[in-house]
C-alpha positions in Angstrom: 0.2 -0.1 0.2 1.2 3.7 -0.4 2.9 5.1 2.2 0.6 8.4 1.8 -3.0 9.2 1.4 -4.5 11.7 -1.2 -4.7 14.5 1.3 -0.7 14.1 1.6 0.1 14.6 -2.0 1.1 18.0 -3.6 1.4 18.5 -7.2 3.3 21.5 -8.6 4.7 22.5 -12.1 7.7 24.9 -12.7 6.8 27.2 -15.4 8.4 30.6 -16.9 10.5 32.1 -19.2 13.6 30.2 -20.8 16.7 30.5 -18.7 15.1 31.4 -15.4 16.7 28.4 -13.8 13.5 26.0 -13.4 15.7 22.8 -14.1 18.3 24.0 -11.5 15.6 24.7 -9.1 14.2 21.1 -9.3 17.6 19.8 -9.0 18.0 22.0 -5.9 14.6 20.9 -4.6 15.6 17.1 -5.0 19.0 17.4 -3.4 17.8 19.6 -0.4 15.0 16.6 0.2 17.5 13.7 -0.1 16.0 12.5 -3.3 19.4 12.7 -5.0 22.9 13.0 -3.3 24.4 15.5 -5.6 23.1 18.4 -7.9 23.8 17.9 -11.5 24.5 20.9 -13.8 23.3 22.3 -17.3 26.7 22.3 -18.6 27.5 18.8 -17.7 24.2 17.3 -19.1 23.5 15.4 -15.8 20.5 16.8 -14.4 17.5 14.6 -13.4 14.9 16.4 -15.7 16.9 17.1 -18.8 17.7 13.8 -19.8 17.1 13.6 -23.4 20.0 13.7 -25.9 18.7 16.8 -27.6 18.2 18.6 -24.4 21.7 17.9 -23.2 23.2 19.0 -26.8 21.0 22.2 -26.9 21.5 22.8 -23.0 17.7 23.6 -22.6 14.6 21.8 -21.7 12.4 20.3 -24.5 10.1 18.0 -22.5 8.5 18.2 -19.3 9.9 15.8 -16.7 8.1 14.2 -13.8 9.8 14.0 -10.7 9.1 13.5 -6.9 10.3 13.7 -3.4 9.1 13.8 0.1 8.6 17.0 2.1 7.3 17.6 5.8 4.8 20.1 6.8 5.3 21.5 10.4 3.4 18.8 12.0 6.1 16.6 10.9 3.7 14.7 8.6 5.4 13.2 5.4 3.9 14.5 2.1 4.8 13.4 -1.4 5.7 16.3 -3.7 5.2 15.4 -7.4 7.2 18.2 -9.7 6.7 18.8 -13.3 9.7 20.6 -14.7 8.6 22.4 -17.7 10.4 23.8 -20.7 10.7 27.7 -20.9 11.2 28.2 -24.6 7.8 29.0 -26.1 8.2 26.5 -29.2 7.3 24.0 -26.3 4.3 25.6 -24.7 2.2 22.3 -25.3 4.7 20.7 -22.7 3.8 23.5 -20.4 0.0 23.6 -20.8 -0.3 19.8 -20.3 1.4 19.9 -17.0 -0.7 22.7 -16.0 -3.5 20.5 -16.5 -2.7 17.8 -13.9 -1.0 20.3 -11.2 -2.7 22.2 -8.6 0.1 24.8 -7.9 2.5 26.6 -10.4 5.9 28.0 -9.6 6.4 30.9 -11.8 10.2 31.4 -12.0 11.7 34.7 -12.6 15.4 35.6 -13.5 16.3 38.3 -10.8 18.4 40.2 -13.2 15.9 40.4 -16.0 12.6 40.4 -14.3 9.0 40.0 -16.2 9.6 38.6 -19.7 7.3 37.7 -22.2 7.4 33.8 -21.4 6.2 34.8 -17.7 3.3 36.5 -19.2 2.3 33.7 -21.6 2.7 30.8 -19.1 0.9 32.9 -16.6 -2.2 33.2 -18.8 -2.4 29.6 -19.2 -2.4 29.1 -15.2 -5.4 31.5 -15.3 -7.3 28.7 -17.8 -6.3 26.0 -15.4 -6.8 27.6 -12.1 -3.5 26.9 -10.8 -2.5 28.4 -7.5 0.4 30.7 -8.1 3.7 31.3 -6.4 6.4 33.6 -7.8 10.1 32.4 -7.2 12.8 34.9 -8.1 15.7 33.0 -8.8 19.1 33.5 -9.6 19.3 36.1 -6.9 23.3 35.5 -6.7 23.5 37.3 -9.8 25.3 40.7 -9.7 23.4 44.0 -10.1 20.1 42.6 -8.8 17.5 45.2 -8.4 14.7 43.1 -6.3 12.3 45.9 -5.6 12.4 46.5 -9.2 11.6 42.8 -10.1 8.6 43.2 -7.4 7.5 46.3 -9.1 7.4 44.8 -12.5 5.6 41.8 -11.4 3.0 43.8 -9.3 2.5 45.8 -12.5 1.8 42.7 -14.4 -0.2 40.8 -12.3 -1.5 43.4 -9.7 -1.1 43.7 -5.9 -1.8 40.1 -5.6 1.8 39.6 -5.8 2.9 39.5 -2.1 6.5 39.5 -0.8 7.1 36.4 1.8 10.7 36.6 1.5 13.4 39.2 0.2 17.1 39.1 -0.1 19.4 40.7 2.4 22.7 40.4 0.2 21.7 39.6 -3.5 24.8 39.2 -5.5 27.8 36.8 -5.3 27.7 36.2 -1.7 23.9 35.9 -1.5 22.9 33.8 1.6 20.5 35.6 3.6 16.8 36.2 3.3 14.2 37.9 5.6 11.0 35.8 5.9 8.2 38.7 6.7 5.7 36.1 7.8 8.0 34.9 10.5 9.8 38.2 10.8 12.9 36.6 11.1 16.2 36.6 9.4 16.9 33.1 7.6 21.0 32.7 7.1 21.6 29.7 4.8 25.0 27.9 4.8 27.4 28.4 2.1 28.2 24.7 1.6 25.6 24.2 -0.9 23.7 21.9 1.5 20.7 24.3 1.8 20.5 24.5 5.8 19.7 27.6 7.6 19.5 29.1 10.9 17.1 31.7 12.4 18.0 35.0 13.8 16.5 38.2 14.3 16.2 40.8 11.8 19.0 43.3 11.9 18.0 46.9 13.1 18.8 48.2 9.6 16.5 46.1 7.9 13.6 46.2 10.2 11.8 49.1 8.7 11.9 47.4 5.3 10.8 44.0 6.9 8.1 46.0 8.8 6.9 47.6 5.1 6.6 44.2 3.6 5.0 42.6 6.7 2.2 45.2 6.7 1.5 45.0 2.9 1.5 41.1 3.6 -1.2 41.5 6.4 -3.4 43.9 4.5 -3.3 41.6 1.6 -4.7 38.8 3.6 -7.1 41.1 5.3 -8.5 41.8 1.8 -9.4 38.2 1.4 -12.2 37.9 4.0 -14.8 40.3 5.4 -14.1 38.8 9.0 -10.5 39.2 8.7 -10.9 42.8 7.5 -13.1 43.7 10.3 -10.5 42.1 12.6 -7.8 43.9 11.0 -9.4 47.5 11.4 -10.4 46.8 15.0 -6.9 45.3 16.2 -4.7 47.0 13.6 -3.2 43.6 13.0 -4.2 39.7 12.6 -3.1 36.7 14.5 -0.8 33.9 13.2 -4.0 31.8 12.8 -5.8 34.4 10.8 -2.7 34.9 8.7 -2.6 31.1 7.9 -6.3 30.8 7.3 -6.3 33.9 5.1 -3.4 32.8 3.0 -4.9 29.3 2.2 -8.1 31.1 1.3 -6.2 33.6 -1.0 -3.9 31.2 -2.6 -6.8 28.9 -3.6 -8.8 31.7 -4.8 -5.7 33.2 -6.7 -6.2 36.5 -5.0 -2.6 36.0 -3.5 0.6 35.1 -5.3 3.5 34.7 -2.8 6.8 35.6 -3.9 10.1 34.2 -2.7 13.7 34.8 -3.6 16.1 31.9 -4.2 19.4 30.9 -5.7 18.9 27.2 -7.3 22.8 26.8 -8.3 24.0 27.6 -4.7 20.8 26.1 -3.1 19.6 29.1 -1.1 16.1 29.8 -0.3 15.0 26.5 -1.4 13.9 24.9 2.1 12.1 28.0 3.1 10.1 27.7 -0.1 9.4 24.1 0.3 8.4 24.6 3.7 5.7 26.9 2.6 4.7 24.4 -0.3 4.2 22.0 2.4 2.0 24.2 4.7 0.0 26.1 2.4 -0.3 24.5 -1.1 -3.4 22.4 -1.9 -4.2 18.8 -2.2 -6.7 17.3 -4.8 -9.1 17.1 -1.9 -9.2 20.9 -1.5 -11.1 21.2 -4.7 -14.3 19.1 -4.6 -15.0 18.0 -8.0 -13.6 17.7 -11.6 -15.4 18.5 -14.6 -16.1 15.9 -17.3 -18.6 15.0 -20.0 -20.7 11.9 -20.8 -18.9 10.2 -23.5 -20.1 11.2 -27.0 -22.0 14.2 -25.5 -21.5 17.6 -23.9 -23.7 16.5 -21.1 -21.5 17.6 -17.7 -20.6 15.3 -15.4 -19.0 16.2 -12.0 -16.3 13.9 -10.6 -16.0 13.7 -7.0 -12.4 13.5 -5.8 -13.1 10.3 -3.8 -10.2 8.2 -3.0 -12.8 5.3 -2.3 -14.5 6.1 -5.7 -14.7 4.5 -9.2 -11.4 4.9 -10.8 -10.9 7.7 -13.2 -7.4 8.3 -14.7 -6.4 11.3 -17.5 -3.7 11.0 -19.8 -1.8 14.2 -19.9 1.4 13.1 -21.7 2.7 10.4 -24.0 6.2 9.3 -24.7 7.9 6.6 -26.8 10.7 4.9 -24.8 13.4 3.0 -26.8 13.3 0.0 -24.6 9.6 -0.3 -23.3 7.6 1.4 -26.0 5.0 3.9 -25.4 4.8 5.5 -21.9 1.5 7.3 -20.8 1.7 9.8 -18.0 -1.4 10.2 -15.9 -3.0 11.6 -12.9 -5.8 9.9 -11.0 -8.9 12.0 -10.2 -11.0 9.3 -8.5 -10.7 5.9 -6.9 -7.4 4.3 -7.2 -5.7 2.4 -10.2 -3.6 -1.0 -10.0 -1.8 -3.3 -12.4 -4.2 -5.5 -14.2 -7.2 -3.4 -13.9 -9.7 -3.1 -16.8 -10.9 0.2 -17.5 -12.8 1.9 -20.7 -11.4 5.0 -22.8 -14.4 7.2 -22.8 -12.8 9.1 -25.9 -13.2 6.1 -28.2 -14.9 3.3 -26.1 -12.1 0.8 -26.5 -11.1 -1.5 -23.4 -7.7 -1.1 -21.8 -6.1 -3.2 -19.2 -3.3 -1.5 -17.2 0.1 -2.9 -17.3 3.2 -2.2 -15.1 2.7 1.2 -13.2 5.8 3.5 -12.6 6.7 6.4 -10.3 9.0 8.6 -12.4 12.2 10.4 -11.4 13.1 12.0 -14.7 14.1 9.0 -17.1 14.3 6.5 -14.0 11.3 4.6 -13.1 10.2 2.4 -10.3 7.4 0.0 -10.5 4.7 0.6 -8.1 1.6 -1.7 -7.5 -1.1 1.1 -7.1 -1.5 5.0 -7.8 -4.1 6.6 -5.7 -6.6 9.6 -6.2 -4.4 12.7 -6.7 -1.3 11.1 -7.7 0.5 11.2 -10.7 2.6 8.4 -12.4 2.9 6.5 -15.8 1.6 3.4 -17.3 3.3 1.3 -20.1 2.0 -0.1 -23.6 -1.7 1.2 -23.6 -3.1 0.1 -26.9 -5.8 2.5 -27.7 -5.1 5.5 -25.4 -3.1 8.5 -26.0 -2.7 12.0 -24.9 -5.9 13.9 -23.7 -7.8 10.6 -23.3 -9.7 9.5 -19.9 -9.7 5.9 -18.6 -12.5 5.2 -16.3 -14.5 2.1 -14.6 -17.3 0.9 -16.7 -19.6 2.0 -13.9 -18.3 5.7 -14.4 -18.2 6.4 -18.1 -16.5 9.7 -18.3 -14.2 12.0 -20.5 -12.4 14.5 -18.2 -12.2 18.0 -19.6 -8.9 17.9 -21.5 -6.0 20.0 -22.5 -6.4 23.1 -24.5 -3.4 23.0 -26.8 -2.4 26.1 -28.6 -3.0 26.7 -32.5 0.4 26.3 -34.7 2.7 29.2 -35.5 4.4 27.8 -38.2 4.2 25.3 -41.0 6.7 23.6 -43.3 6.9 21.1 -46.2 8.3 17.8 -45.5 9.4 14.9 -47.7 11.2 11.8 -47.4 14.6 11.9 -49.2 14.7 8.4 -50.0 12.3 6.6 -52.0 10.2 3.9 -50.2 10.1 5.7 -47.0 6.9 7.5 -47.3 5.4 4.9 -45.1 7.8 5.4 -42.4 7.5 9.1 -42.6 3.7 8.8 -42.0 4.2 6.5 -39.0 6.6 8.6 -37.7 4.4 11.9 -38.1 1.3 10.1 -36.4 3.8 8.9 -33.7 4.9 12.5 -32.9 1.4 14.0 -32.9 0.1 11.6 -30.5 3.1 12.2 -28.1 2.7 16.2 -28.5 -0.4 17.4 -30.0 0.8 20.7 -30.3 2.5 19.3 -33.5 0.4 18.1 -36.3 0.6 17.0 -39.9 -1.7 17.0 -42.8 -1.5 16.5 -46.5 -2.4 19.3 -48.6 -4.3 18.1 -51.8 -4.0 21.4 -53.3 0.0 21.9 -53.2 0.5 18.2 -53.0 2.7 18.6 -50.2 2.9 16.9 -46.6 2.7 19.8 -44.2 4.0 19.9 -40.5 2.9 22.5 -38.3 4.0 23.6 -34.8 4.9 26.1 -32.3 8.3 27.5 -34.0 11.1 26.5 -36.0 13.1 24.9 -33.1 10.0 22.8 -32.3 10.0 21.5 -35.9 13.7 21.2 -36.3 13.6 18.9 -32.8 10.8 16.7 -34.5 13.1 16.4 -37.6 16.0 15.6 -35.4 13.9 13.0 -33.7 12.7 11.3 -36.8 16.3 10.7 -37.5 17.3 9.4 -34.3 14.3 7.3 -34.0 13.5 6.1 -37.1 16.6 6.9 -39.0 14.6 9.0 -41.6 16.3 11.4 -43.7 13.9 14.2 -44.8 13.7 17.4 -46.8 12.0 20.3 -45.2 11.1 23.4 -47.0 8.9 26.4 -47.0 5.5 25.2 -48.1 3.9 26.4 -51.4 1.2 29.3 -50.5 -2.3 27.9 -51.0 -3.7 30.8 -53.2 -6.9 30.8 -54.4 -8.3 32.2 -57.9 -11.6 33.7 -58.4 -13.3 36.6 -60.4 -14.3 40.1 -60.2 -16.8 40.5 -63.4 -19.6 38.5 -65.1 -19.3 37.0 -68.4 -22.5 36.2 -69.8 -21.6 34.0 -72.6 -18.8 31.7 -72.6 -19.1 29.2 -75.5 -17.2 26.1 -76.3 -17.7 23.4 -78.7 -15.6 20.1 -78.4 -15.9 18.4 -81.8 -13.6 15.5 -82.9 -13.8 13.2 -85.7 -11.0 10.3 -86.2 -12.8 7.6 -87.9 -15.7 5.8 -86.5 -17.7 7.3 -83.8 -16.5 11.0 -83.2 -17.0 13.1 -80.0 -19.3 16.1 -79.7 -20.1 18.4 -77.0 -21.3 22.0 -77.1 -22.2 24.3 -74.0 -23.0 28.0 -73.4 -22.5 29.1 -69.7 -22.7 32.4 -67.8 -19.9 32.9 -65.2 -20.4 35.4 -62.5 -18.6 36.0 -59.2 -20.3 35.0 -55.6 -19.8 36.6 -52.4 -16.4 35.6 -50.7 -16.8 32.2 -49.0 -19.6 31.0 -50.8 -17.9 28.6 -52.8 -19.3 27.2 -56.0 -22.7 27.2 -57.5 -24.1 25.4 -60.5 -27.2 26.0 -62.2 -29.0 23.9 -64.8 -30.8 26.6 -67.0 -31.4 24.2 -70.1 -34.9 24.3 -71.6 -36.3 22.1 -74.6 -33.7 19.5 -74.2 -30.9 21.3 -76.1 -28.5 19.6 -73.8 -30.0 16.1 -72.7 -30.2 15.9 -69.0 -28.0 12.7 -69.0 -24.9 15.1 -69.9 -25.6 17.7 -67.7 -23.8 16.2 -64.6 -20.8 15.7 -66.9 -20.8 19.5 -67.6 -20.8 20.3 -64.0 -17.9 17.5 -63.5 -15.7 19.2 -66.1 -16.0 22.5 -64.3 -15.5 21.4 -61.1 -12.3 19.4 -62.2 -10.5 22.3 -63.8 -11.7 24.7 -60.6 -9.8 22.2 -58.4 -6.7 22.3 -60.8 -6.7 26.2 -61.0 -6.2 28.3 -64.3 -3.8 31.3 -63.1 -1.2 29.6 -60.9 -2.7 26.1 -60.4 -4.8 27.0 -57.3 -8.3 26.1 -56.4 -10.8 28.4 -58.0 -13.6 29.8 -55.6 -16.4 31.7 -55.2 -18.2 31.5 -58.7 -21.4 30.7 -60.0 -21.8 28.9 -63.3 -25.2 28.6 -65.1 -25.4 26.3 -68.1 -28.1 27.8 -70.3 -27.7 26.7 -74.0 -25.9 24.1 -76.2 -26.3 21.3 -79.0 -25.7 18.0 -79.1 -25.2 15.2 -81.6 -27.5 11.9 -81.5 -24.5 9.6 -82.1 -21.2 11.4 -81.3 -22.3 13.0 -77.8 -21.3 11.4 -74.6 -20.4 12.4 -71.0 -16.6 12.8 -71.8 -17.4 15.2 -74.6 -19.5 17.5 -72.4 -17.2 17.1 -69.6 -14.4 18.6 -71.9 -16.9 21.4 -73.1 -17.7 22.3 -69.8 -14.1 22.5 -68.3 -13.1 24.3 -71.6 -15.9 26.7 -71.6 -15.2 27.6 -68.1 -11.4 28.2 -68.6 -12.3 30.5 -71.6 -15.0 32.4 -69.6 -12.8 32.6 -66.2 -10.0 34.5 -68.2 -12.5 37.1 -69.5 -14.1 37.7 -66.2 -11.3 39.9 -64.5 -9.7 37.0 -62.7 -7.4 37.8 -59.3 -5.5 35.7 -57.0 -6.5 35.3 -53.3 -3.9 35.0 -50.6 -4.5 33.6 -47.0 -4.4 36.4 -44.4 -3.6 35.5 -40.8 -4.5 37.4 -37.5 -1.1 37.7 -35.6 -0.6 38.5 -32.2 3.0 39.6 -31.1 4.0 40.0 -27.5 7.4 41.8 -26.8 8.9 44.4 -24.5 8.2 47.9 -25.2 11.7 48.9 -26.0 11.4 46.8 -29.1 8.2 48.6 -30.4 9.9 50.6 -33.4 11.5 47.4 -34.7 8.7 45.1 -34.5 6.0 47.3 -35.9 8.4 48.3 -38.7 8.9 44.6 -39.5 5.1 43.9 -39.4 4.7 46.9 -41.9 7.5 45.6 -44.3 5.6 42.2 -44.5 2.8 44.0 -45.6 1.2 43.6 -42.3 -1.7 45.8 -41.1 -1.7 46.8 -37.4 -5.2 46.4 -36.1 -4.4 47.5 -32.5 -2.0 47.7 -29.7 -1.9 47.0 -26.2 0.2 47.7 -23.1 0.6 44.9 -20.6 2.9 46.7 -18.0 6.4 47.0 -20.0 5.3 44.4 -22.5 3.5 45.5 -25.7 1.1 43.5 -27.7 0.7 44.2 -31.3 -2.5 42.8 -33.0 -2.0 42.7 -37.0 -3.2 40.7 -40.1 -0.5 39.6 -42.2 -0.2 37.5 -45.6 1.0 34.1 -45.2 3.5 34.6 -47.9 5.3 37.1 -46.0 5.6 35.1 -42.9 8.6 32.9 -44.0 11.4 33.2 -41.3 9.2 35.4 -39.0 10.0 33.3 -35.9 13.7 33.7 -36.3 13.4 37.4 -37.3 11.2 38.2 -34.3 13.7 36.5 -32.1 16.5 38.4 -33.6 14.6 41.8 -33.1 13.8 41.5 -29.6 17.0 39.4 -28.1 14.8 36.5 -27.8 12.3 38.2 -25.8 9.4 38.4 -28.4 6.9 35.6 -29.1 3.8 35.4 -31.2 0.8 33.2 -32.4 -1.1 33.3 -35.6 -4.4 32.0 -36.8 -5.9 32.0 -40.3 -8.6 34.8 -40.8 -9.6 35.1 -44.5 -8.5 35.3 -48.1 -8.1 38.5 -49.8 -6.8 40.0 -53.2 -3.0 39.8 -53.7 -2.0 43.3 -54.9 -1.6 43.6 -58.7 1.9 44.0 -58.9 2.7 41.0 -56.8 0.2 39.1 -58.5 1.9 39.6 -61.9 5.3 38.2 -60.2 3.4 35.1 -58.9 2.0 34.2 -62.2 5.3 34.8 -64.0 7.3 32.8 -61.7 4.5 29.9 -62.1 4.6 30.2 -65.9 8.3 29.9 -65.7 8.6 26.9 -63.6 5.8 25.1 -65.6 7.5 26.0 -68.8 11.0 24.4 -67.3 9.0 21.3 -66.0 
């Protein structure tokens, strides 16, 4: 049986901008609690959570890693702490959101020398969607030229006065080893041997005023959380320790208080104080009553009680393929408990699953366990029909837990196998990577005849390609995808005639049509009207006329792109009793359309995307200028503290290399997201170039 109960499990995620030290913070937590006997380093590639080959090579987190350790609260009660260390680079935001879905508390890690960054903003927004409790951790406080008050000011500016200082540094910089706890109103002096121990001392006289100021702000923030506490505060001028404890727990759970700590993960300073706070104030699953779910195949809401003795319900939030054991599925139990050999039903697809070996994870290391209880996070091997975002539950409680909201792709590339015969292997690889990472997707574009891969950024797609080579031995070519232009018309041609007549001995071919071509409103597609009277074109040939028109519309006329938003009326024609057939009228229809289309003021349409760019305000000129240079239309600007948000519409054809360019313009601190909006006409001078290039390439082929 497990050594802990549901009430003794805490699940936290480490999130924030790239380079803030999340992985080393996880390392320091494991070391401070005795889960590992020495701290690894990013440079040496021996940290517990960054263990994949590409993470070690790039010296950055690419995957979320599940870790665990034991901590104690002030009653001496042992608690299991599950930690999901997530990537900070926004190309891998899918790993972040899946981790937020199954954790109750998020530690938003901030670089003390850089303050609030774009990644801080983006990851925080996702915590709002998943309602995670928030703790800010100002890390790297041992770096030089730290302005802690400025960092606090930035965070308050971005996230409001809910940001509440619990500990602040005494001696930031190279010798950082002391913090003042404004709850305890004590000085915590950490040892300089890296073991993370501290002694408690009185606050020095020269820091009492500053500590009192933070302490008073802390009390006022707590008092605002509850009417009874506010009344006490006004009556007594302060609050008791019991009142502060109660108010802090209420504020955390309601996302109305964001406690802030300062640490140096690399020198293991401030970690124990942070862990003591987590043990005392962070929630277990039982602190929230129910989980939202749906009756399979419907939108009927079901509330799943977090009952350790209830029917088993587990949610798969991450899937990876391990070389030696196959597919490994990471899950959290929301009701009951699960064990090896248990038969469950996948609420998403109705398939039955029998659970195989269950593991608790420490990075790449796994330890087999007999049972996983309500609230805990673990992994299971070799599920046959179950992948990320799926729910497994007992037959007595069929349910689909509310899933992970993965972000839309920001970038697409065309991919093809270099070696003939590898197409099937490529298809299998693309399917597998999508199941592991739903923020990555692929599809075959029938218009451009290309396989398109889409993801969150260039590094995201580069990582996928590299893993294809490492895992499947695939050599691939990756290029910019052809733009899926559309062709349409501006004016009406009342009569476009074509007679297909062919005689070559024996039975000939004859089809003759008159059609009217006119434009439709954008988005209305294609409309075919049969206006034949008197049988001048027999009814059996009319579908062939429409088929010929549809086929040439699919192939395109100007640049080989699909024709859209036209209405065609077949109103006249002639036929031959012997020589007419479906093929003849199909050819006549297609050629009449081609002829009429060219006379109807044809134009090219290009895809336009809505783009949102977030970046520090000092780069406003460079970013807005670049958007304009790409034929982008700026639709609005918003300030979010010292960050700026530009909303724009930009042609897809102008977005080649935008991810790299934005990083270059903003020193790696800008990010963007895009979503298809609509099609609109290509400017004439650009249209001419596109058509000329198409004709040139066609003649060379």
